[in-house]
N, C-alpha and C positions, 0 to 999 in steps of 0.2 A: 814701513820703509820700502818694502818690496814694491808696492804700488807706486811709490814716488820714483824709484829707480826705473821702473817699467815705463813711466810717463816721461822719462828723460830728466828728472829732477835729481839733484844731489842732496842727500840728507845732510843737515848741518847740526851744530851744537844744540840748537833749539829743538830740532826733531828728536834727537837722542834724549835730551833732557825730559821731553814729554813722556817717552817710553820708560825711562829710568824712574821718574817720579810716579808713574802709574804702578810700576812694580813695587815701589816702596809703599805706596798707599794701600796696595793689595796685600801687604805684609809678606812679600816674597823677596827677601834680601838676596838670595842666590841668583835669581833671575835679574835683579837690578845690577848686581856685580857683573854678570855675564854681558849685559848690554853695555856696561862701561868698557869692558874688554873689547867688545865688537866695535865700539866707538873708536877706541885707540887703534885697533887693527885697520879700520877704514881711514885712518889718518886725520880724524876729526879730534880737535883738541878739547878735552873736557874743561869746564869752568867751575866756578864755585858752586853753582846750582847742581851740576852733575855729581860732584863729589859729596856735597851735603846730602843729596837724596840717597846715595848709597850708604853713607854714614848713618843717616837717620833710619834707614831700613834695618841695618844690623842692630842698632841700638834698640829700636822698637821691638825687634825679635828677641831681645835679651841676650844677644851674643856680644858680650863686652870684648872678647878677644878679637873678633873680626872688626868691630868698630874701632878698636885701638890700632889695628893694623892699617885701617884706612886713614886714621889720623896721621900715622907715621908716613904713609904713602903721600898724603897731601902735603905734609911738611917738607918731604924730600923734593917735591915739585913746586914748593913755595905757594901752595894754594891754602888760603886761610879759611877755617870753618866759620 
């Protein structure tokens, strides 16, 4: 994303989804969640893909508590898994 912004490009949902999904596939749920937070801070609206990637990362890590929190977070924002 740094190189994108340096080139004058604005990261969008697809850009963030790629990073979040990569973190999830690398079994790094903490980093996936941090990128979702950065996405929100940048004013980019997460979509079903963003949310499911973070949810998947926590579930894959065996952290049911965090996965449940993301399900609740998604429900509050009317994002369906």
